[in-house]
C-alpha positions in Angstrom: -6.8 24.6 11.3 -9.2 25.2 8.6 -13.1 23.6 7.7 -11.2 20.6 5.4 -8.4 19.6 8.2 -11.2 19.1 10.8 -13.3 17.4 8.2 -10.6 14.9 8.0 -10.1 14.5 11.5 -13.4 14.0 12.3 -13.4 11.2 9.9 -10.0 9.6 10.6 -10.0 9.8 14.5 -12.5 7.0 15.1 -11.0 5.0 12.7 -7.4 5.6 14.0 -8.8 4.9 17.8 -10.1 1.2 16.6 -7.2 0.7 14.9 -5.1 1.1 17.2 -7.1 -0.4 20.2 -7.5 -3.4 17.9 -4.2 -3.8 18.0 -3.5 -3.6 22.0 -6.5 -6.1 22.2 -4.7 -8.4 19.7 -1.7 -8.6 22.1 -3.8 -8.7 25.3 -5.4 -11.8 23.8 -1.7 -13.3 23.1 -0.5 -12.0 26.7 -3.2 -14.4 28.2 -2.5 -17.4 26.4 0.9 -17.1 26.9 0.7 -16.9 30.8 -1.0 -20.3 31.0 0.4 -22.7 33.9 1.8 -24.7 31.7 4.5 -23.2 29.8 4.5 -25.8 26.9 0.9 -25.1 26.1 0.9 -21.4 26.5 4.1 -21.5 23.6 2.1 -23.7 21.5 -1.0 -21.4 22.0 0.7 -18.5 20.7 2.0 -20.2 17.9 -1.3 -21.4 17.1 -2.6 -18.2 17.1 0.1 -16.8 14.9 -0.4 -19.7 12.2 -4.3 -19.0 12.4 -3.6 -15.4 11.5 -1.8 -16.1 8.4 -4.4 -18.0 7.1 -7.3 -16.1 8.6 -5.9 -13.4 6.8 -6.4 -14.9 3.6 -10.0 -14.6 3.6 -9.9 -11.2 5.0 -8.0 -10.3 2.0 -10.2 -11.9 -0.2 -13.6 -10.6 1.3 -12.2 -7.0 1.7 -11.9 -6.6 -2.5 -15.8 -6.4 -2.6 -15.4 -4.2 0.4 -13.2 -1.6 -1.4 -15.5 -1.7 -4.1 -18.6 -1.1 -2.0 -16.7 1.9 -0.1 -16.1 3.6 -3.3 -19.8 3.1 -4.5 -21.6 3.7 -1.6 -19.4 7.0 -1.2 -20.1 8.3 -4.9 -23.7 7.4 -4.4 -24.2 9.2 -1.4 -22.3 12.7 -2.6 -24.7 12.3 -5.6 -27.4 12.6 -3.1 -28.9 9.2 -4.7 -29.3 7.7 -1.2 -31.8 4.8 -2.5 -28.8 3.0 -4.6 -26.7 2.9 -1.4 -28.8 -0.2 0.2 -28.8 -2.6 -2.7 -24.4 -2.3 -3.1 -24.3 -3.0 0.7 -27.2 -5.8 -0.3 -24.7 -7.2 -3.1 -21.7 -6.5 -1.1 -23.2 -9.0 1.6 -24.6 -11.9 -0.8 -21.4 -11.8 -2.8 -19.0 -12.4 0.0 -20.9 -14.7 2.1 -21.8 -17.2 -0.9 -18.8 -17.0 -3.1 -16.0 -16.0 -1.2 -16.4 -16.4 2.7 -18.5 -20.1 2.7 -15.8 -21.8 -0.2 -13.2 -20.3 2.1 -14.7 -21.3 5.4 -15.3 -25.2 4.1 -11.9 -25.2 2.4 -10.0 -24.2 5.8 -12.1 -26.7 7.9 -11.9 -30.0 5.4 -7.9 -29.3 5.1 -7.2 -27.6 8.8 -4.9 -29.9 9.1 -2.6 -30.0 6.3 -2.6 -26.4 6.1 -0.7 -26.1 9.7 1.7 -28.8 8.7 2.5 -26.4 5.4 2.9 -23.6 8.0 5.7 -26.2 9.7 3.9 -26.3 12.8 5.0 -28.8 15.3 2.7 -31.7 16.6 2.0 -29.8 20.0 1.1 -26.8 18.0 -1.4 -28.9 15.4 -3.2 -30.6 18.9 -3.4 -26.9 20.4 -4.4 -25.0 17.2 -6.7 -27.1 15.3 -9.8 -26.4 17.5 -8.7 -23.2 18.1 -8.9 -22.8 14.0 -11.8 -24.5 13.0 -13.7 -22.1 16.0 -12.5 -19.1 14.4 -13.5 -20.3 11.2 -17.1 -20.2 12.0 -16.8 -17.0 13.7 -14.9 -15.2 10.4 -18.3 -16.4 8.7 -19.9 -13.2 11.0 -16.3 -11.5 11.0 -16.7 -11.1 7.4 -20.6 -9.6 7.4 -18.7 -7.0 10.1 -16.2 -6.0 7.5 -18.8 -5.2 4.6 -20.6 -2.9 7.4 -17.9 -0.8 8.4 -16.8 -0.6 4.8 -20.4 0.6 3.7 -20.8 3.1 6.9 -17.0 4.8 5.8 -18.4 5.0 2.5 -21.3 7.6 3.8 -18.1 9.0 6.3 -19.5 7.2 9.4 -16.8 5.9 11.2 -18.2 6.6 14.9 -20.7 3.5 14.5 -18.5 0.7 13.4 -15.3 2.1 16.5 -18.3 1.9 19.0 -19.2 -1.6 17.8 -16.3 -3.1 17.4 -14.2 -1.6 20.8 -17.2 -2.8 22.2 -17.0 -6.1 20.7 -13.1 -6.2 21.6 -13.6 -5.7 25.1 -16.3 -8.4 25.5 -13.6 -10.4 23.7 -11.1 -9.5 26.5 -13.3 -10.4 29.4 -14.7 -13.6 27.6 -10.7 -14.6 27.4 -10.1 -14.3 30.8 -13.1 -16.6 31.8 -12.7 -19.2 29.2 -9.1 -19.6 28.9 -8.3 -19.9 32.9 -11.4 -21.3 34.0 -12.5 -18.4 36.0 -16.0 -19.0 38.2 -18.1 -21.9 37.2 -16.4 -22.4 34.0 -13.5 -24.9 32.9 -10.1 -24.0 31.5 -10.4 -24.2 28.2 -6.9 -22.6 26.9 -6.9 -21.9 23.7 -10.0 -23.1 23.0 -11.7 -21.0 25.1 -9.7 -18.2 23.9 -11.4 -19.3 20.1 -15.3 -19.6 21.3 -14.8 -16.0 23.6 -13.6 -14.1 19.9 -15.9 -16.3 18.1 -19.0 -14.8 20.0 -17.5 -11.7 19.9 -17.9 -11.4 16.6 -21.8 -12.8 16.5 -22.2 -9.9 19.3 -20.5 -7.6 16.8 -22.6 -8.6 13.9 -26.0 -8.5 15.8 -25.1 -4.8 17.2 -24.8 -4.1 13.3 -27.7 -5.6 11.8 -29.9 -3.6 14.9 -27.7 0.1 14.2 -28.8 -0.7 10.4 -32.4 -1.8 10.9 -33.6 1.3 12.4 -35.7 3.7 10.2 -34.0 7.4 10.5 -30.3 5.2 9.3 -29.3 7.1 5.4 -27.9 3.9 4.9 -30.3 0.9 6.1 -29.5 -2.9 5.2 -33.7 -3.7 5.4 -35.4 -0.7 3.3 -38.2 -2.5 1.9 -36.9 -2.9 -1.4 -35.9 -7.0 -1.0 -33.2 -8.1 -2.7 -32.7 -8.9 -7.0 -29.4 -9.5 -8.4 -28.2 -6.5 -10.9 -25.5 -7.4 -13.1 -24.2 -4.3 -13.3 -23.8 -3.7 -10.1 -22.0 -6.7 -9.4 -20.0 -5.9 -12.5 -18.9 -2.5 -10.9 -18.1 -4.1 -8.0 -15.9 -6.4 -9.4 -13.7 -4.0 -11.8 -13.3 -2.4 -8.3 -12.4 -4.9 -6.5 -10.3 -7.4 -8.2 -7.4 -5.2 -8.6 -7.8 -4.5 -4.7 -7.9 -8.1 -4.1 -4.7 -8.6 -6.0 -3.0 -5.7 -4.3 -3.5 -8.1 -1.2 -2.2 -11.2 -2.8 0.8 -9.6 -4.4 1.5 -8.0 -0.5 1.5 -11.3 1.3 3.6 -13.1 -1.4 6.0 -10.3 -1.2 6.1 -10.0 2.4 6.3 -13.9 3.0 9.3 -13.9 0.3 11.1 -10.9 1.9 10.9 -12.3 5.4 12.7 -15.9 4.2 15.7 -13.4 3.1 16.1 -11.6 6.7 15.6 -15.1 8.6 18.6 -16.3 7.1 20.3 -13.6 9.2 19.7 -15.7 12.1 18.3 -15.6 15.6 19.3 -12.4 17.1 19.1 -10.4 14.0 15.9 -11.1 13.1 14.4 -10.8 16.3 15.6 -7.2 16.2 14.1 -7.4 12.8 10.9 -8.7 14.6 11.0 -5.7 16.9 11.5 -3.3 14.5 8.8 -4.6 12.5 6.0 -4.3 15.4 7.2 -0.1 15.9 6.7 -0.1 11.9 3.5 -1.6 12.1 2.1 1.2 14.4 3.3 3.9 12.2 0.3 2.2 9.7 -2.2 2.9 11.8 -2.6 7.0 11.5 -1.4 6.8 7.4 -4.3 4.0 7.2 -6.7 6.3 9.3 -6.3 9.2 7.1 -6.2 6.8 3.8 -9.7 5.6 5.0 -11.0 8.5 5.4 -9.3 10.2 2.4 -11.2 7.6 0.1 -14.9 8.1 1.5 -14.4 12.2 1.1 -13.0 11.5 -2.3 -15.9 9.5 -3.6 -18.5 11.8 -1.9 -16.7 15.0 -3.6 -16.9 13.4 -6.9 -20.5 11.5 -6.5 -21.3 16.1 -6.0 -19.3 16.7 -9.1 -16.9 18.7 -7.2 -13.3 17.2 -7.8 -11.7 20.7 -6.4 -13.2 20.1 -3.2 -12.1 16.2 -3.2 -8.0 17.8 -4.1 -8.9 20.1 -1.3 -9.8 17.5 1.6 -7.0 15.0 0.0 -4.4 18.3 0.3 -5.6 18.5 4.1 -5.4 15.0 4.8 -2.2 14.7 3.4 -1.2 17.9 5.5 -2.4 16.3 9.0 -0.3 12.8 7.5 2.9 15.1 7.0 2.6 15.9 10.9 2.2 12.6 12.5 4.6 11.4 10.1 7.4 13.6 11.0 6.6 13.3 14.9 7.2 10.0 14.3 10.3 10.2 12.4 11.7 12.0 15.0 10.6 9.8 18.1 12.7 6.7 16.0 15.3 9.0 15.4 16.5 10.0 18.8 14.6 6.9 20.7 15.6 4.0 18.9 17.4 2.4 21.8 14.8 3.0 24.1 12.1 1.7 21.9 13.8 -1.1 21.2 14.4 -2.0 25.0 10.5 -2.6 25.4 11.2 -5.7 22.8 14.2 -6.8 24.5 17.3 -6.4 26.9 19.7 -8.0 24.9 22.1 -5.3 23.9 22.5 -7.0 20.3 19.3 -7.1 19.7 19.2 -3.5 20.2 21.8 -2.4 18.4 21.0 -4.2 15.3 17.0 -2.9 15.7 18.1 0.5 16.4 19.9 0.9 13.0 16.5 -0.4 11.4 14.8 2.1 13.2 16.6 4.8 12.2 15.9 3.7 8.5 12.1 3.8 9.3 12.1 7.1 10.4 13.3 8.2 6.8 10.4 6.1 5.4 8.0 7.9 7.2 7.2 10.8 5.3 7.3 8.5 1.8 4.8 6.0 3.7 2.4 8.6 4.4 2.1 10.2 1.1 1.8 6.7 -0.3 -0.9 5.5 1.8 -3.2 8.6 1.6 -3.0 9.5 -1.9 -3.6 5.6 -2.7 -6.7 5.9 -0.5 -7.9 8.8 -2.3 -7.3 6.9 -5.4 -9.6 4.1 -4.3 -11.9 6.4 -3.2 -12.3 7.9 -7.0 -12.6 4.1 -8.2 -8.8 3.8 -9.4 -7.9 0.8 -7.6 -5.4 -0.6 -10.6 -2.5 1.9 -9.9 -2.4 1.1 -6.0 -2.5 -2.7 -6.8 0.7 -1.7 -10.2 2.8 0.1 -7.5 2.2 -2.8 -4.5 3.6 -5.3 -7.2 6.4 -3.1 -8.2 7.9 -2.0 -5.5 7.0 -4.6 -2.7 7.0 -7.9 -4.9 9.7 -7.0 -7.3 12.0 -3.9 -5.9 12.3 -4.7 -2.1 12.4 -8.3 -2.7 15.4 -8.1 -5.1 17.0 -4.9 -3.6 16.8 -7.4 -0.5 18.3 -10.2 -1.9 21.4 -8.1 -3.4 21.9 -6.1 0.2 21.8 -9.2 2.3 22.8 -12.4 0.1 25.1 -10.9 -2.3 26.8 -7.8 -0.4 26.5 -8.8 2.8 25.0 -6.0 4.5 23.2 -7.6 7.2 20.0 -6.3 8.8 20.6 -2.8 7.0 20.5 -4.0 3.9 16.9 -5.3 4.4 15.8 -2.2 5.5 17.2 -0.3 2.9 15.1 -2.7 0.6 12.2 -1.4 2.6 13.0 2.0 2.0 13.2 1.7 -1.6 10.1 0.0 -1.6 8.3 2.7 0.2 10.2 5.8 -2.1 8.9 3.7 -5.5 5.5 3.3 -4.1 5.5 6.9 -3.2 6.7 8.0 -6.6 4.0 5.6 -8.6 1.1 6.9 -6.4 1.7 10.4 -6.5 2.6 10.6 -10.3 -0.4 8.6 -10.8 -2.8 11.0 -8.5 -1.2 14.2 -10.1 -2.1 13.1 -13.6 -5.7 13.7 -12.9 -7.2 10.9 -14.5 -8.9 9.8 -11.1 -11.6 12.8 -11.4 -12.8 11.6 -14.4 -13.5 7.9 -13.5 -17.1 7.3 -13.8 -19.1 4.6 -11.4 -22.9 4.4 -12.9 
């Protein structure tokens, strides 16, 4: 393994561990809520979490737009040895996210919480159980949005271990708090879903406090309080919006496309949809390595271009691609040969396993294209090209996946295999667009002043 591969792994492995363990902690939260003594309350609590997550994700998509721009700019300044320009970027991202995005989002969601739950199709029981859960999590989101910005800024300078450690500690505290407040351990009352929300919100406050303390240390390369104060910079804001708006559009397009695609698959019936959800859960796990290498490629590309060394950026991205392909190949073989065994972890229904195994074998074919497009899209974002990933997602997911799924499922009657062939087409076309854009090389000439 060469030095470039080692550099990629050094940056990517903390992100990968953070993503995987955060997913596991989320699963534990659901398991705890699902094991409350009252089965109807337990089911309603789990459903409330599902509805809440879909609504909160809208807010996450909004704040991540400026975070993408912040990562690219900080990485560029870090590589150019212009460290004094990094703190103003972080401050602008925090202030703009809070005043323009997070606070308005929280206020609107608080006012229309009941209507939003009904719009999402929640039953009266889910609404009764879930409204307090949702409203408390919205307060926690004020701190969560800041934590996302802190993590994005730190990744811009290649520091991925600090966000990993802080998030793991906060998530572990959340699991302990859940056990205490959901079930009422010791002197605490059993609060069910409300207790889970309190625990989650407090863990986000805890993570925020740790982040602020860490970024206040005088020996940090990136500091929140560097003695320079804060003054709005229109040029800096323009750069953030230029980089961030396409990223926000990409997230919005993705949500609309996935929702439309899901409605097509739901029409196939409960058993087939259960198989689809099981396969989708396994597919989502395969995104974690790609996302980890994507974040590493984004930071390393920005740093290398800041140092005016585009060839180094290409070498590092090539190393990330080699590692990504290796992991994708291993996952593909596992899905290809052990599909029924993996599906049996989710269901004992032979029909679910049979349908899901077909989907998983298509997942095996998806792996190399998925890994490549995630990593190269990260490199483009790090260079400041956030428009190409947006266009690729709009064409491949919103247009092609939904259209191909409709034709294969509803018109030709191919069932679940038709839906998953549509996912394959989506990932393949997205890879073609991203690969073509990357290898044209125009990204090396993008300037961030």
